[in-house]
C-alpha positions in Angstrom: 47.9 -18.5 54.1 46.2 -17.3 51.8 48.3 -16.6 48.3 47.9 -15.1 44.8 44.2 -15.6 43.3 43.7 -19.4 42.7 40.2 -19.5 41.2 40.9 -19.8 37.5 42.4 -23.4 38.8 40.3 -26.0 37.2 40.0 -29.6 39.0 41.0 -31.2 36.0 44.6 -32.7 35.1 47.0 -29.9 34.2 51.0 -28.1 34.9 51.2 -26.1 36.5 53.8 -22.4 36.6 54.9 -20.6 39.9 55.9 -17.2 39.4 57.4 -14.4 41.3 56.3 -10.7 40.2 58.9 -10.1 38.0 56.8 -13.5 35.9 60.0 -15.6 36.0 59.2 -18.8 36.4 59.7 -20.4 40.2 58.7 -23.9 40.0 57.1 -26.2 37.5 54.8 -29.7 38.8 51.6 -31.4 37.6 49.2 -32.7 39.4 45.8 -34.9 38.6 43.5 -31.9 40.0 45.4 -28.9 39.7 43.1 -26.8 42.1 43.6 -29.0 45.0 47.3 -29.2 43.7 47.9 -25.8 44.0 46.1 -25.1 47.2 48.0 -27.8 49.3 51.2 -25.4 49.0 48.8 -23.3 51.3 47.4 -25.1 53.0 49.0 -23.6 57.4 48.5 -27.4 58.4 50.6 -29.1 56.3 53.8 -27.6 56.9 56.0 -28.3 54.8 59.7 -26.6 53.7 59.8 -26.2 49.9 56.1 -24.4 50.9 57.2 -22.3 53.0 60.0 -21.0 51.1 58.3 -21.0 47.9 54.4 -20.1 48.9 55.6 -16.5 49.7 57.4 -15.6 46.8 54.1 -16.7 44.1 52.9 -14.0 43.0 50.4 -15.4 40.0 50.2 -19.3 38.2 49.7 -20.2 35.4 48.7 -23.4 34.0 48.4 -25.6 31.0 45.1 -28.6 30.7 46.1 -31.6 29.3 44.1 -34.5 28.4 45.9 -37.0 30.5 49.0 -37.7 33.3 51.4 -39.1 30.3 50.5 -35.3 28.1 50.9 -33.7 31.3 53.9 -35.8 31.7 56.0 -34.5 28.9 54.8 -30.7 29.2 56.0 -30.7 33.2 59.5 -32.2 31.6 59.2 -29.3 28.8 59.1 -26.4 30.7 61.8 -27.5 33.6 63.4 -27.6 31.2 63.3 -24.9 29.6 63.5 -22.5 32.1 65.1 -24.2 34.1 63.3 -23.0 37.7 65.3 -22.8 41.1 62.6 -24.9 43.0 63.1 -27.4 40.5 66.7 -27.2 40.4 67.1 -26.9 44.5 64.2 -29.7 45.1 65.9 -32.1 42.6 62.2 -32.5 41.1 62.8 -33.0 37.7 62.3 -36.6 38.4 63.9 -39.2 36.1 60.6 -41.6 34.4 60.7 -44.3 32.7 61.7 -45.8 29.3 61.1 -49.3 27.7 64.0 -50.3 25.5 64.7 -52.7 23.2 68.6 -52.9 22.2 68.5 -53.3 18.8 72.5 -52.8 18.6 73.1 -55.8 20.2 72.9 -58.9 17.5 70.2 -60.7 20.0 68.1 -57.3 21.2 66.6 -57.5 24.7 63.7 -56.3 25.9 64.5 -53.5 29.2 63.7 -51.0 31.3 65.7 -48.0 31.7 65.8 -44.0 33.4 68.0 -42.2 30.9 67.0 -41.9 26.2 70.7 -42.6 24.3 72.2 -41.8 21.2 73.5 -45.9 21.6 71.3 -47.4 18.2 68.5 -48.7 21.1 65.0 -48.5 20.2 63.2 -45.7 22.9 59.5 -46.1 24.3 58.5 -44.1 26.2 58.5 -41.8 29.0 55.8 -43.9 31.1 55.2 -41.8 34.3 53.4 -45.5 35.8 56.6 -48.0 36.3 54.6 -50.6 37.8 52.0 -50.9 34.8 54.6 -51.0 32.3 56.9 -53.5 34.2 53.8 -55.7 34.6 52.1 -55.3 30.7 56.4 -56.7 30.4 56.0 -59.3 32.5 52.5 -60.5 30.7 54.5 -60.2 27.5 56.6 -62.4 28.5 55.1 -65.3 30.2 52.7 -65.2 27.0 55.9 -65.6 24.7 54.8 -63.0 21.9 58.3 -61.7 22.2 60.3 -63.8 24.0 63.3 -61.6 23.9 66.0 -63.7 26.2 65.8 -62.1 29.8 70.1 -62.4 30.3 72.1 -59.5 30.7 75.3 -61.8 29.1 76.9 -60.1 26.6 77.6 -62.4 23.6 77.0 -62.5 19.9 77.4 -64.9 16.9 81.1 -64.4 17.1 81.8 -64.2 20.5 80.1 -66.8 21.6 78.6 -67.2 25.9 80.5 -69.7 28.2 78.7 -73.2 28.1 79.0 -73.8 31.5 77.0 -70.7 31.9 74.2 -71.6 29.0 74.2 -75.5 31.1 72.7 -72.4 34.6 70.1 -70.6 32.6 67.0 -72.3 34.5 65.0 -70.3 31.1 67.9 -72.6 29.0 66.9 -75.7 30.9 62.4 -74.7 31.0 62.3 -73.3 27.7 61.2 -70.5 28.5 63.1 -68.1 26.6 64.3 -69.6 22.9 68.0 -69.6 23.1 70.2 -68.0 21.0 73.0 -68.0 23.3 72.6 -72.1 22.1 71.4 -71.6 18.6 68.2 -72.8 19.4 67.3 -70.0 17.0 68.5 -68.6 13.4 69.7 -64.8 14.0 67.5 -63.8 11.4 64.6 -65.5 13.7 65.2 -63.6 16.7 65.8 -61.0 14.5 61.8 -60.5 13.6 61.2 -60.8 16.8 62.6 -57.5 18.0 61.0 -56.5 15.2 58.2 -57.4 15.8 58.6 -55.8 19.3 59.3 -52.1 18.0 56.3 -53.0 15.8 54.4 -53.4 19.2 55.8 -50.6 20.7 55.6 -48.2 17.8 51.3 -48.8 19.1 49.8 -51.4 15.9 48.6 -53.9 18.7 44.9 -54.1 18.1 45.0 -57.6 17.8 47.1 -58.1 20.2 44.4 -56.0 22.8 41.3 -57.9 21.4 42.7 -61.3 22.0 43.1 -60.4 25.6 39.3 -59.2 25.5 38.6 -62.3 24.5 40.7 -64.6 26.8 38.9 -62.1 29.6 35.4 -62.9 29.4 36.2 -66.8 28.9 38.0 -66.8 31.7 35.2 -65.1 33.2 32.2 -67.3 31.8 34.0 -70.0 32.9 34.0 -68.7 36.3 38.8 -68.1 36.1 37.6 -64.9 38.1 42.0 -64.4 39.1 42.9 -65.0 35.5 40.3 -62.3 34.6 41.3 -59.9 36.4 45.4 -60.5 35.3 44.4 -60.0 31.6 41.6 -57.1 32.8 45.6 -55.6 33.7 47.1 -56.4 31.2 44.8 -54.3 29.1 44.8 -51.5 30.5 48.1 -51.2 30.9 48.2 -51.7 26.6 45.9 -48.7 27.2 47.9 -46.8 29.5 51.5 -47.4 26.5 48.8 -46.8 23.5 47.5 -43.7 25.2 51.6 -41.8 25.4 52.7 -39.3 24.4 55.6 -38.4 22.9 58.5 -35.9 23.2 57.7 -35.0 18.9 54.5 -33.4 19.9 56.0 -30.3 22.4 57.7 -27.7 20.1 58.4 -24.9 21.5 55.7 -22.6 20.0 53.5 -24.1 21.4 54.2 -23.4 24.7 53.2 -19.8 24.2 50.7 -21.1 22.2 48.9 -23.3 25.1 49.4 -20.6 27.9 47.8 -18.2 26.0 45.1 -20.2 25.8 45.1 -20.8 29.1 45.2 -17.5 30.3 42.2 -16.8 27.5 40.0 -19.3 29.1 41.5 -17.6 33.1 40.4 -14.3 31.8 36.7 -15.3 30.5 36.6 -16.8 34.1 36.3 -13.4 35.6 35.6 -11.2 32.9 31.6 -13.1 32.8 31.6 -13.9 36.5 31.7 -18.0 35.9 31.7 -20.2 39.2 34.6 -21.9 37.5 36.8 -22.3 34.5 35.2 -22.4 31.0 37.9 -25.8 29.9 34.7 -27.5 27.9 33.0 -23.8 25.8 30.4 -24.7 23.0 29.8 -21.9 20.1 26.3 -22.3 18.3 26.4 -19.8 15.0 23.6 -20.2 12.2 24.1 -20.4 8.1 21.9 -19.4 4.9 21.9 -17.7 1.7 18.1 -15.4 1.8 16.9 -18.2 4.3 17.8 -21.1 2.0 20.0 -24.1 3.0 19.8 -22.8 6.6 22.5 -24.3 8.5 23.3 -24.4 12.1 27.0 -24.9 13.5 28.2 -26.1 16.4 32.0 -26.0 17.9 33.9 -26.8 20.9 36.9 -25.6 22.5 38.3 -27.4 25.6 41.4 -25.5 27.7 40.9 -22.4 24.9 41.6 -24.6 22.1 39.3 -26.5 19.0 38.4 -30.1 20.2 37.0 -31.0 16.7 35.5 -34.7 17.5 33.3 -32.7 19.6 32.2 -30.5 15.9 28.4 -31.0 15.3 26.5 -29.3 12.3 22.8 -29.2 11.7 20.0 -28.4 9.5 17.4 -26.6 10.2 14.1 -28.2 10.9 11.5 -26.6 12.0 12.4 -23.2 10.7 11.1 -22.5 6.7 12.0 -18.2 6.2 14.7 -16.4 7.9 14.1 -16.8 11.2 18.0 -16.5 12.9 16.2 -16.2 16.6 14.0 -19.2 15.9 17.5 -21.4 14.1 19.5 -20.2 17.0 16.5 -21.7 19.5 15.7 -25.1 17.2 19.9 -25.8 17.5 20.2 -25.0 20.5 17.7 -26.9 21.9 18.8 -29.9 20.0 21.9 -30.0 21.1 21.6 -29.9 25.3 18.7 -32.7 24.4 21.6 -34.7 23.3 23.3 -34.3 26.1 20.4 -34.5 28.5 20.0 -38.2 26.6 23.4 -39.2 26.3 24.8 -38.2 30.4 27.5 -36.5 27.9 29.6 -34.4 30.6 27.8 -30.4 30.0 30.1 -27.8 29.0 30.4 -25.5 30.8 29.7 -22.0 29.2 27.6 -21.8 26.0 28.6 -18.9 23.6 26.2 -17.7 20.7 27.7 -15.5 17.6 24.8 -13.3 17.9 23.8 -9.8 20.0 20.8 -10.0 22.6 18.7 -11.9 20.7 19.9 -14.5 19.9 20.7 -15.1 23.5 17.1 -14.2 24.5 16.5 -17.6 22.4 18.9 -20.1 23.2 17.9 -18.8 26.6 14.7 -20.0 25.9 15.3 -22.9 24.4 17.4 -23.9 27.7 14.4 -22.7 29.8 12.1 -25.3 27.8 14.2 -27.9 28.6 14.7 -27.5 32.5 18.1 -26.9 31.2 20.9 -24.5 32.8 23.9 -23.4 31.6 26.2 -19.9 31.7 25.2 -18.5 28.7 26.9 -15.6 26.8 26.7 -14.1 22.8 29.2 -11.7 20.9 28.1 -9.2 18.6 30.6 -9.2 15.7 29.7 -5.1 15.0 31.4 -3.7 18.5 32.4 -7.0 19.6 29.9 -6.4 22.2 29.5 -9.4 25.2 26.0 -10.3 25.6 25.3 -12.2 29.6 21.9 -13.0 31.4 20.8 -10.8 33.8 22.7 -7.5 32.9 21.1 -4.5 31.0 23.9 -3.6 28.6 26.5 -4.8 26.5 29.8 -6.2 28.6 33.0 -4.0 26.3 35.9 -5.8 26.9 39.4 -4.4 25.8 41.4 -5.5 23.2 44.2 -6.6 25.1 41.8 -9.3 26.6 42.9 -12.4 26.7 38.6 -13.4 27.4 38.0 -11.3 24.5 40.6 -13.2 22.0 39.3 -17.1 23.5 35.4 -15.4 22.3 36.7 -14.1 18.8 38.2 -17.6 17.4 35.5 -19.5 19.7 32.5 -17.4 17.1 35.3 -17.1 14.2 35.5 -20.9 14.9 31.3 -21.4 14.0 31.3 -19.2 11.6 33.7 -20.9 9.7 31.9 -24.7 10.1 28.7 -22.9 9.5 29.8 -21.7 6.0 31.9 -24.6 4.8 28.8 -26.7 5.7 26.6 -24.3 3.6 28.5 -23.9 1.0 28.8 -28.0 1.2 24.7 -28.6 1.0 24.2 -25.4 -1.8 26.6 -26.7 -4.1 24.7 -31.1 -3.9 21.7 -28.3 -4.9 23.3 -27.1 -8.2 24.7 -30.9 -8.8 20.9 -32.0 -8.5 18.8 -29.3 -10.6 21.8 -29.6 -13.3 22.3 -33.6 -13.8 
């Protein structure tokens, strides 16, 4: 079963939307590897009732690349809620993922795992796609008495004390593992402070605890207590799982359209340039100067069609004294690629330079000198023409093409970043001249 085109799907974590010929969303799913997961729907060797009913109706597949499974989970839930796809409802695929709840609505709160978030006065955190990691962390926090909140589900308060017979039958009361607010061993205010500390922890303020666990793990390893070290390592991993969560509030309706358009731009750019795989990771270079003075370069990074500012870089041109945009472009591309080679960072799927044939040739020469090979393109300002290696003339993309919009956003952002840096250096120079 061949199905619709799937070459635009990356081997990356994300959410996929399957559409019919009328562009209605039939099904929404998430995957660690989008390309591999979607291919399973069209595998004739794996017959499945849902696949047999769904696959013939699929006309187009959109996707949103995500940075983690937690982000993919949130986008999946949001898109299912927005589109109400027939096959998600038919196959009851709107899974319920767990939340951690601190029952602040109770006088003596508990720390529990629930499947639904309610407006009941409790503090909810999540959702989390891996319930086993969360339960493991809660057990570790309990054993270490980090947040020794009562493990029972008895209903009691200061006004309605618990039956003494139930207190005497409680194992945690006799072993001292529970602070036993039911027996008055801890004041209500002190117990409440423990619950508030737990709230702060689940809000993400737990760097100190993670460092302490790592320290204990190193000590256990030095003492050859490998089982203890492994347990501590698992607790740290569980903490990181909690730390990387994505909140519901981050997914707003307007962002859905923006993310979908960004993903379509990536897919369209792959088609326009004839790339072997989707250019999820693109780096774009520009040069800025004023009559050859204070020449600088910039590199911006887009991931999944959106700016990834943590990877932005700026350069002071070192090897070029006069006005020579080609030599300046060759320098900054060379410096960036040498850095990639030395650090072992994941290489970009595409390099873009601001300019025409000259800038493209300069960048290609820099790559060749370093023995590097990357897909390379240039976008010229005047006619918005795209130049690629091995093609005699320019590639003219229609103004309506998502690929051109993505290239323009890359070029404009690289230009803005370069100009901002150039102005900063000019201000510093003027300050020193007048000082």
